[in-house]
N, CA, C and O atoms as a GROMACS GRO file, in nm:
protein
  452
    1MET      N    1  -1.388   0.187  -0.891
    1MET     CA    2  -1.363   0.245  -0.748
    1MET      C    3  -1.381   0.146  -0.683
    1MET      O    4  -1.487   0.087  -0.701
    2ILE      N    5  -1.267   0.081  -0.566
    2ILE     CA    6  -1.238  -0.050  -0.493
    2ILE      C    7  -1.328  -0.034  -0.409
    2ILE      O    8  -1.370   0.081  -0.397
    3LYS      N    9  -1.374  -0.116  -0.343
    3LYS     CA   10  -1.465  -0.157  -0.216
    3LYS      C   11  -1.400  -0.225  -0.084
    3LYS      O   12  -1.394  -0.345  -0.060
    4LEU      N   13  -1.354  -0.126  -0.010
    4LEU     CA   14  -1.311  -0.186   0.112
    4LEU      C   15  -1.365  -0.132   0.197
    4LEU      O   16  -1.316  -0.021   0.218
    5LYS      N   17  -1.475  -0.167   0.282
    5LYS     CA   18  -1.573  -0.128   0.356
    5LYS      C   19  -1.529  -0.008   0.479
    5LYS      O   20  -1.613   0.077   0.504
    6TYR      N   21  -1.467  -0.007   0.514
    6TYR     CA   22  -1.365   0.045   0.646
    6TYR      C   23  -1.306   0.202   0.588
    6TYR      O   24  -1.298   0.300   0.661
    7LEU      N   25  -1.280   0.202   0.484
    7LEU     CA   26  -1.228   0.345   0.388
    7LEU      C   27  -1.337   0.436   0.392
    7LEU      O   28  -1.445   0.387   0.358
    8SER      N   29  -1.338   0.543   0.422
    8SER     CA   30  -1.414   0.678   0.394
    8SER      C   31  -1.328   0.658   0.240
    8SER      O   32  -1.223   0.610   0.195
    9GLU      N   33  -1.488   0.750   0.182
    9GLU     CA   34  -1.500   0.791   0.032
    9GLU      C   35  -1.348   0.820   0.008
    9GLU      O   36  -1.258   0.758  -0.049
   10GLU      N   37  -1.357   0.965   0.092
   10GLU     CA   38  -1.199   1.001   0.032
   10GLU      C   39  -1.020   0.899   0.062
   10GLU      O   40  -0.907   0.908   0.013
   11GLU      N   41  -1.080   0.819   0.160
   11GLU     CA   42  -0.960   0.755   0.137
   11GLU      C   43  -1.001   0.614   0.032
   11GLU      O   44  -0.906   0.536   0.024
   12LYS      N   45  -1.092   0.583  -0.027
   12LYS     CA   46  -1.103   0.507  -0.150
   12LYS      C   47  -1.040   0.602  -0.257
   12LYS      O   48  -0.927   0.581  -0.301
   13LYS      N   49  -1.082   0.660  -0.279
   13LYS     CA   50  -1.024   0.752  -0.367
   13LYS      C   51  -0.875   0.796  -0.392
   13LYS      O   52  -0.822   0.798  -0.503
   14ALA      N   53  -0.815   0.831  -0.270
   14ALA     CA   54  -0.675   0.865  -0.252
   14ALA      C   55  -0.589   0.699  -0.307
   14ALA      O   56  -0.508   0.688  -0.400
   15VAL      N   57  -0.644   0.580  -0.207
   15VAL     CA   58  -0.586   0.487  -0.256
   15VAL      C   59  -0.621   0.410  -0.378
   15VAL      O   60  -0.550   0.312  -0.401
   16GLU      N   61  -0.698   0.432  -0.445
   16GLU     CA   62  -0.712   0.428  -0.615
   16GLU      C   63  -0.639   0.511  -0.699
   16GLU      O   64  -0.610   0.465  -0.810
   17GLU      N   65  -0.600   0.632  -0.668
   17GLU     CA   66  -0.515   0.722  -0.761
   17GLU      C   67  -0.429   0.660  -0.719
   17GLU      O   68  -0.360   0.625  -0.815
   18ILE      N   69  -0.366   0.600  -0.571
   18ILE     CA   70  -0.224   0.522  -0.556
   18ILE      C   71  -0.217   0.467  -0.650
   18ILE      O   72  -0.134   0.503  -0.733
   19LYS      N   73  -0.303   0.356  -0.677
   19LYS     CA   74  -0.343   0.274  -0.775
   19LYS      C   75  -0.288   0.278  -0.869
   19LYS      O   76  -0.189   0.210  -0.895
   20GLU      N   77  -0.363   0.392  -0.974
   20GLU     CA   78  -0.356   0.435  -1.116
   20GLU      C   79  -0.247   0.476  -1.098
   20GLU      O   80  -0.185   0.425  -1.191
   21ARG      N   81  -0.181   0.534  -1.044
   21ARG     CA   82  -0.016   0.650  -1.057
   21ARG      C   83   0.069   0.559  -1.058
   21ARG      O   84   0.162   0.579  -1.136
   22ILE      N   85   0.074   0.458  -0.996
   22ILE     CA   86   0.174   0.376  -0.972
   22ILE      C   87   0.155   0.254  -1.074
   22ILE      O   88   0.263   0.204  -1.106
   23LEU      N   89   0.048   0.198  -1.129
   23LEU     CA   90   0.008   0.156  -1.327
   23LEU      C   91   0.097   0.222  -1.398
   23LEU      O   92   0.190   0.180  -1.466
   24SER      N   93   0.063   0.321  -1.380
   24SER     CA   94   0.149   0.461  -1.506
   24SER      C   95   0.258   0.440  -1.566
   24SER      O   96   0.290   0.445  -1.684
   25LEU      N   97   0.343   0.403  -1.425
   25LEU     CA   98   0.502   0.400  -1.432
   25LEU      C   99   0.580   0.319  -1.535
   25LEU      O  100   0.611   0.206  -1.499
   26SER      N  101   0.605   0.347  -1.623
   26SER     CA  102   0.701   0.327  -1.752
   26SER      C  103   0.806   0.188  -1.666
   26SER      O  104   0.890   0.215  -1.580
   27GLY      N  105   0.775   0.043  -1.715
   27GLY     CA  106   0.868  -0.022  -1.667
   27GLY      C  107   0.781  -0.138  -1.534
   27GLY      O  108   0.803  -0.259  -1.542
   28ILE      N  109   0.725  -0.105  -1.466
   28ILE     CA  110   0.651  -0.111  -1.344
   28ILE      C  111   0.586  -0.271  -1.330
   28ILE      O  112   0.483  -0.292  -1.394
   29LYS      N  113   0.633  -0.362  -1.263
   29LYS     CA  114   0.574  -0.493  -1.271
   29LYS      C  115   0.502  -0.539  -1.125
   29LYS      O  116   0.536  -0.611  -1.031
   30LEU      N  117   0.394  -0.462  -1.156
   30LEU     CA  118   0.329  -0.473  -0.997
   30LEU      C  119   0.270  -0.589  -0.956
   30LEU      O  120   0.196  -0.650  -1.033
   31LYS      N  121   0.296  -0.639  -0.813
   31LYS     CA  122   0.276  -0.770  -0.807
   31LYS      C  123   0.136  -0.762  -0.686
   31LYS      O  124   0.060  -0.854  -0.655
   32GLY      N  125   0.136  -0.666  -0.653
   32GLY     CA  126   0.039  -0.626  -0.556
   32GLY      C  127   0.007  -0.484  -0.490
   32GLY      O  128   0.105  -0.426  -0.445
   33ILE      N  129  -0.118  -0.421  -0.477
   33ILE     CA  130  -0.113  -0.333  -0.338
   33ILE      C  131  -0.214  -0.404  -0.248
   33ILE      O  132  -0.311  -0.468  -0.289
   34TYR      N  133  -0.172  -0.379  -0.094
   34TYR     CA  134  -0.260  -0.425  -0.010
   34TYR      C  135  -0.282  -0.377   0.096
   34TYR      O  136  -0.182  -0.363   0.166
   35LEU      N  137  -0.395  -0.338   0.145
   35LEU     CA  138  -0.464  -0.265   0.287
   35LEU      C  139  -0.448  -0.292   0.384
   35LEU      O  140  -0.558  -0.246   0.413
   36PHE      N  141  -0.401  -0.341   0.508
   36PHE     CA  142  -0.358  -0.391   0.561
   36PHE      C  143  -0.363  -0.311   0.709
   36PHE      O  144  -0.384  -0.190   0.708
   37GLY      N  145  -0.337  -0.401   0.872
   37GLY     CA  146  -0.369  -0.279   0.964
   37GLY      C  147  -0.498  -0.273   1.002
   37GLY      O  148  -0.583  -0.351   0.961
   38SER      N  149  -0.526  -0.151   1.109
   38SER     CA  150  -0.693  -0.149   1.170
   38SER      C  151  -0.762  -0.162   1.057
   38SER      O  152  -0.831  -0.261   1.032
   39LYS      N  153  -0.746  -0.038   0.965
   39LYS     CA  154  -0.845  -0.019   0.841
   39LYS      C  155  -0.874  -0.178   0.751
   39LYS      O  156  -0.982  -0.203   0.699
   40ALA      N  157  -0.799  -0.236   0.749
   40ALA     CA  158  -0.820  -0.355   0.690
   40ALA      C  159  -0.904  -0.423   0.774
   40ALA      O  160  -1.014  -0.469   0.741
   41ARG      N  161  -0.843  -0.433   0.907
   41ARG     CA  162  -1.001  -0.565   1.020
   41ARG      C  163  -1.063  -0.479   1.066
   41ARG      O  164  -1.116  -0.531   1.164
   42GLY      N  165  -1.114  -0.309   1.057
   42GLY     CA  166  -1.215  -0.281   1.101
   42GLY      C  167  -1.201  -0.215   1.264
   42GLY      O  168  -1.292  -0.155   1.321
   43ASP      N  169  -1.097  -0.235   1.309
   43ASP     CA  170  -1.051  -0.219   1.447
   43ASP      C  171  -0.976  -0.056   1.446
   43ASP      O  172  -0.900   0.005   1.520
   44TYR      N  173  -1.045  -0.030   1.316
   44TYR     CA  174  -0.927   0.193   1.375
   44TYR      C  175  -0.994   0.278   1.441
   44TYR      O  176  -1.116   0.264   1.441
   45ASP      N  177  -0.944   0.373   1.502
   45ASP     CA  178  -1.014   0.487   1.594
   45ASP      C  179  -0.984   0.582   1.479
   45ASP      O  180  -0.923   0.534   1.383
   46PRO      N  181  -1.033   0.761   1.474
   46PRO     CA  182  -1.077   0.797   1.449
   46PRO      C  183  -0.919   0.856   1.406
   46PRO      O  184  -0.926   0.926   1.305
   47GLU      N  185  -0.812   0.847   1.447
   47GLU     CA  186  -0.639   0.879   1.452
   47GLU      C  187  -0.554   0.812   1.371
   47GLU      O  188  -0.436   0.842   1.355
   48SER      N  189  -0.640   0.676   1.294
   48SER     CA  190  -0.608   0.556   1.203
   48SER      C  191  -0.517   0.604   1.078
   48SER      O  192  -0.586   0.676   1.006
   49ASP      N  193  -0.404   0.591   1.034
   49ASP     CA  194  -0.366   0.565   0.891
   49ASP      C  195  -0.422   0.469   0.833
   49ASP      O  196  -0.493   0.378   0.876
   50ILE      N  197  -0.363   0.514   0.668
   50ILE     CA  198  -0.410   0.371   0.551
   50ILE      C  199  -0.267   0.294   0.572
   50ILE      O  200  -0.156   0.337   0.542
   51ASP      N  201  -0.293   0.194   0.619
   51ASP     CA  202  -0.182   0.104   0.580
   51ASP      C  203  -0.161   0.025   0.447
   51ASP      O  204  -0.211  -0.084   0.422
   52LEU      N  205  -0.066   0.110   0.352
   52LEU     CA  206  -0.030  -0.018   0.258
   52LEU      C  207   0.066  -0.071   0.225
   52LEU      O  208   0.168  -0.002   0.229
   53ALA      N  209   0.076  -0.193   0.185
   53ALA     CA  210   0.206  -0.246   0.130
   53ALA      C  211   0.191  -0.280  -0.014
   53ALA      O  212   0.106  -0.352  -0.068
   54ILE      N  213   0.288  -0.218  -0.064
   54ILE     CA  214   0.322  -0.166  -0.180
   54ILE      C  215   0.403  -0.292  -0.265
   54ILE      O  216   0.514  -0.288  -0.212
   55ILE      N  217   0.407  -0.372  -0.342
   55ILE     CA  218   0.484  -0.532  -0.349
   55ILE      C  219   0.560  -0.485  -0.498
   55ILE      O  220   0.473  -0.442  -0.574
   56ILE      N  221   0.699  -0.482  -0.559
   56ILE     CA  222   0.694  -0.468  -0.688
   56ILE      C  223   0.818  -0.581  -0.722
   56ILE      O  224   0.923  -0.606  -0.665
   57ASP      N  225   0.768  -0.621  -0.814
   57ASP     CA  226   0.934  -0.716  -0.879
   57ASP      C  227   1.040  -0.663  -0.923
   57ASP      O  228   1.056  -0.704  -1.038
   58GLY      N  229   1.099  -0.614  -0.902
   58GLY     CA  230   1.233  -0.614  -0.936
   58GLY      C  231   1.254  -0.457  -0.921
   58GLY      O  232   1.300  -0.378  -1.002
   59LEU      N  233   1.201  -0.433  -0.780
   59LEU     CA  234   1.206  -0.226  -0.735
   59LEU      C  235   1.299  -0.214  -0.730
   59LEU      O  236   1.355  -0.308  -0.673
   60ASP      N  237   1.407  -0.086  -0.786
   60ASP     CA  238   1.457  -0.037  -0.734
   60ASP      C  239   1.456   0.085  -0.697
   60ASP      O  240   1.341   0.129  -0.688
   61ARG      N  241   1.562   0.182  -0.664
   61ARG     CA  242   1.573   0.288  -0.578
   61ARG      C  243   1.515   0.388  -0.640
   61ARG      O  244   1.435   0.461  -0.582
   62GLY      N  245   1.545   0.402  -0.753
   62GLY     CA  246   1.481   0.480  -0.820
   62GLY      C  247   1.308   0.488  -0.862
   62GLY      O  248   1.248   0.592  -0.885
   63MET      N  249   1.250   0.354  -0.863
   63MET     CA  250   1.128   0.303  -0.859
   63MET      C  251   1.081   0.343  -0.732
   63MET      O  252   0.960   0.366  -0.733
   64LYS      N  253   1.129   0.358  -0.634
   64LYS     CA  254   1.087   0.347  -0.487
   64LYS      C  255   1.036   0.500  -0.440
   64LYS      O  256   0.928   0.530  -0.387
   65ARG      N  257   1.145   0.586  -0.475
   65ARG     CA  258   1.181   0.714  -0.479
   65ARG      C  259   1.022   0.763  -0.568
   65ARG      O  260   0.946   0.858  -0.549
   66LYS      N  261   1.021   0.684  -0.637
   66LYS     CA  262   0.895   0.760  -0.737
   66LYS      C  263   0.755   0.745  -0.691
   66LYS      O  264   0.657   0.812  -0.723
   67ILE      N  265   0.766   0.631  -0.599
   67ILE     CA  266   0.639   0.536  -0.553
   67ILE      C  267   0.607   0.632  -0.450
   67ILE      O  268   0.499   0.690  -0.450
   68ILE      N  269   0.696   0.653  -0.362
   68ILE     CA  270   0.654   0.755  -0.232
   68ILE      C  271   0.638   0.873  -0.262
   68ILE      O  272   0.536   0.922  -0.214
   69ASP      N  273   0.717   0.956  -0.340
   69ASP     CA  274   0.703   1.051  -0.433
   69ASP      C  275   0.528   1.090  -0.442
   69ASP      O  276   0.473   1.193  -0.404
   70ILE      N  277   0.467   0.968  -0.507
   70ILE     CA  278   0.351   0.933  -0.550
   70ILE      C  279   0.245   0.913  -0.432
   70ILE      O  280   0.149   0.986  -0.453
   71VAL      N  281   0.232   0.847  -0.329
   71VAL     CA  282   0.216   0.851  -0.221
   71VAL      C  283   0.227   0.974  -0.134
   71VAL      O  284   0.144   0.997  -0.046
   72ALA      N  285   0.315   1.040  -0.157
   72ALA     CA  286   0.309   1.189  -0.070
   72ALA      C  287   0.212   1.312  -0.141
   72ALA      O  288   0.170   1.409  -0.077
   73GLU      N  289   0.193   1.294  -0.247
   73GLU     CA  290   0.132   1.391  -0.327
   73GLU      C  291  -0.053   1.410  -0.306
   73GLU      O  292  -0.133   1.502  -0.288
   74ILE      N  293  -0.057   1.227  -0.322
   74ILE     CA  294  -0.192   1.214  -0.288
   74ILE      C  295  -0.255   1.252  -0.148
   74ILE      O  296  -0.365   1.296  -0.114
   75GLU      N  297  -0.134   1.216  -0.077
   75GLU     CA  298  -0.206   1.236   0.052
   75GLU      C  299  -0.184   1.410   0.117
   75GLU      O  300  -0.197   1.452   0.232
   76THR      N  301  -0.156   1.466   0.017
   76THR     CA  302  -0.140   1.587   0.042
   76THR      C  303  -0.310   1.638  -0.013
   76THR      O  304  -0.391   1.714   0.040
   77LYS      N  305  -0.317   1.548  -0.163
   77LYS     CA  306  -0.435   1.579  -0.207
   77LYS      C  307  -0.582   1.557  -0.164
   77LYS      O  308  -0.673   1.635  -0.191
   78TYR      N  309  -0.597   1.433  -0.090
   78TYR     CA  310  -0.678   1.365  -0.013
   78TYR      C  311  -0.698   1.435   0.123
   78TYR      O  312  -0.804   1.438   0.184
   79ILE      N  313  -0.575   1.494   0.164
   79ILE     CA  314  -0.544   1.504   0.301
   79ILE      C  315  -0.596   1.371   0.405
   79ILE      O  316  -0.693   1.365   0.480
   80VAL      N  317  -0.516   1.296   0.384
   80VAL     CA  318  -0.535   1.118   0.457
   80VAL      C  319  -0.426   1.105   0.491
   80VAL      O  320  -0.340   1.191   0.472
   81VAL      N  321  -0.408   1.004   0.544
   81VAL     CA  322  -0.250   0.928   0.596
   81VAL      C  323  -0.226   0.840   0.545
   81VAL      O  324  -0.307   0.750   0.527
   82VAL      N  325  -0.117   0.837   0.509
   82VAL     CA  326  -0.074   0.666   0.449
   82VAL      C  327   0.058   0.655   0.515
   82VAL      O  328   0.156   0.729   0.526
   83SER      N  329   0.036   0.562   0.548
   83SER     CA  330   0.150   0.503   0.556
   83SER      C  331   0.230   0.351   0.470
   83SER      O  332   0.212   0.230   0.483
   84SER      N  333   0.320   0.431   0.384
   84SER     CA  334   0.336   0.306   0.254
   84SER      C  335   0.427   0.223   0.331
   84SER      O  336   0.483   0.253   0.437
   85LEU      N  337   0.440   0.064   0.235
   85LEU     CA  338   0.629   0.019   0.338
   85LEU      C  339   0.571  -0.043   0.141
   85LEU      O  340   0.467  -0.098   0.106
   86VAL      N  341   0.695   0.000   0.060
   86VAL     CA  342   0.714  -0.002  -0.046
   86VAL      C  343   0.813  -0.139  -0.056
   86VAL      O  344   0.902  -0.155   0.028
   87LEU      N  345   0.791  -0.231  -0.160
   87LEU     CA  346   0.890  -0.378  -0.109
   87LEU      C  347   0.946  -0.485  -0.244
   87LEU      O  348   0.888  -0.569  -0.313
   88SER      N  349   1.017  -0.460  -0.243
   88SER     CA  350   1.019  -0.567  -0.356
   88SER      C  351   1.014  -0.694  -0.275
   88SER      O  352   1.038  -0.736  -0.162
   89LEU      N  353   0.957  -0.744  -0.432
   89LEU     CA  354   0.910  -0.908  -0.440
   89LEU      C  355   0.989  -1.010  -0.343
   89LEU      O  356   0.960  -1.097  -0.261
   90LYS      N  357   1.096  -0.955  -0.391
   90LYS     CA  358   1.215  -1.046  -0.347
   90LYS      C  359   1.250  -1.047  -0.199
   90LYS      O  360   1.332  -1.126  -0.153
   91ASP      N  361   1.174  -0.940  -0.112
   91ASP     CA  362   1.213  -0.877   0.007
   91ASP      C  363   1.084  -0.904   0.104
   91ASP      O  364   1.076  -0.919   0.226
   92PHE      N  365   1.004  -0.904   0.018
   92PHE     CA  366   0.885  -0.948   0.042
   92PHE      C  367   0.879  -1.154   0.089
   92PHE      O  368   0.858  -1.224   0.189
   93THR      N  369   0.898  -1.166   0.006
   93THR     CA  370   0.967  -1.332   0.020
   93THR      C  371   1.035  -1.314   0.140
   93THR      O  372   0.969  -1.329   0.243
   94ASP      N  373   1.135  -1.290   0.149
   94ASP     CA  374   1.243  -1.311   0.234
   94ASP      C  375   1.186  -1.283   0.393
   94ASP      O  376   1.204  -1.343   0.499
   95LEU      N  377   1.125  -1.188   0.364
   95LEU     CA  378   1.024  -1.139   0.515
   95LEU      C  379   0.925  -1.244   0.592
   95LEU      O  380   0.903  -1.264   0.711
   96LYS      N  381   0.878  -1.298   0.480
   96LYS     CA  382   0.759  -1.410   0.516
   96LYS      C  383   0.852  -1.561   0.552
   96LYS      O  384   0.850  -1.624   0.658
   97GLU      N  385   0.902  -1.581   0.470
   97GLU     CA  386   0.953  -1.695   0.526
   97GLU      C  387   1.072  -1.703   0.644
   97GLU      O  388   1.117  -1.810   0.685
   98HIS      N  389   1.112  -1.581   0.687
   98HIS     CA  390   1.170  -1.566   0.814
   98HIS      C  391   1.046  -1.522   0.901
   98HIS      O  392   1.081  -1.451   0.995
   99GLU      N  393   0.930  -1.542   0.896
   99GLU     CA  394   0.836  -1.567   0.998
   99GLU      C  395   0.830  -1.369   1.043
   99GLU      O  396   0.808  -1.322   1.155
  100ARG      N  397   0.851  -1.305   0.939
  100ARG     CA  398   0.882  -1.116   1.049
  100ARG      C  399   0.722  -1.088   1.018
  100ARG      O  400   0.665  -1.081   0.910
  101ARG      N  401   0.684  -1.079   1.117
  101ARG     CA  402   0.583  -1.035   1.184
  101ARG      C  403   0.480  -0.906   1.073
  101ARG      O  404   0.357  -0.896   1.082
  102ILE      N  405   0.552  -0.836   0.992
  102ILE     CA  406   0.492  -0.746   0.909
  102ILE      C  407   0.457  -0.775   0.772
  102ILE      O  408   0.377  -0.718   0.697
  103ALA      N  409   0.547  -0.895   0.753
  103ALA     CA  410   0.493  -0.958   0.641
  103ALA      C  411   0.367  -1.043   0.661
  103ALA      O  412   0.278  -1.049   0.576
  104LEU      N  413   0.365  -1.122   0.803
  104LEU     CA  414   0.292  -1.220   0.822
  104LEU      C  415   0.160  -1.157   0.812
  104LEU      O  416   0.061  -1.212   0.763
  105ASP      N  417   0.162  -1.049   0.857
  105ASP     CA  418   0.035  -0.941   0.898
  105ASP      C  419  -0.004  -0.910   0.720
  105ASP      O  420  -0.117  -0.928   0.675
  106ILE      N  421   0.053  -0.887   0.679
  106ILE     CA  422   0.005  -0.870   0.508
  106ILE      C  423  -0.053  -0.968   0.459
  106ILE      O  424  -0.166  -0.959   0.413
  107GLU      N  425   0.030  -1.102   0.463
  107GLU     CA  426  -0.071  -1.184   0.426
  107GLU      C  427  -0.186  -1.222   0.453
  107GLU      O  428  -0.274  -1.261   0.376
  108ARG      N  429  -0.187  -1.204   0.635
  108ARG     CA  430  -0.283  -1.285   0.670
  108ARG      C  431  -0.449  -1.181   0.619
  108ARG      O  432  -0.552  -1.199   0.554
  109GLU      N  433  -0.389  -1.088   0.690
  109GLU     CA  434  -0.506  -0.981   0.682
  109GLU      C  435  -0.554  -0.852   0.554
  109GLU      O  436  -0.658  -0.788   0.540
  110GLY      N  437  -0.406  -0.852   0.464
  110GLY     CA  438  -0.409  -0.792   0.347
  110GLY      C  439  -0.515  -0.822   0.250
  110GLY      O  440  -0.544  -0.929   0.197
  111LEU      N  441  -0.581  -0.674   0.235
  111LEU     CA  442  -0.674  -0.680   0.130
  111LEU      C  443  -0.612  -0.650  -0.028
  111LEU      O  444  -0.528  -0.560  -0.030
  112PRO      N  445  -0.625  -0.676  -0.083
  112PRO     CA  446  -0.583  -0.663  -0.226
  112PRO      C  447  -0.670  -0.522  -0.288
  112PRO      O  448  -0.794  -0.525  -0.286
  113VAL      N  449  -0.596  -0.404  -0.340
  113VAL     CA  450  -0.663  -0.265  -0.419
  113VAL      C  451  -0.646  -0.271  -0.543
  113VAL      O  452  -0.687  -0.180  -0.616
   0.00000   0.00000   0.00000
């Protein structure tokens, strides 16, 4: 089980299952899944969602759709709200190089899951 101190037990189970399901996809080149945002920083409130950045090397449209579907299924199963940002490694690198805030936040505060 992952150890992310600001997630409830149900949220931890949901994030762990998202990771396991993504890793089980054929041909996946997962570079990382990162918790970021208020649940990573600890300044969340009861309405806060789980922000996940999912970075895949060689991401294509079909694989992105599968990952989004997995996240949606698990949200329903555990009754949690997950905001997933599914990016190719190239797109994430480009965002960092152009100093886009979202990429910098993920790099600075993101916790690997």
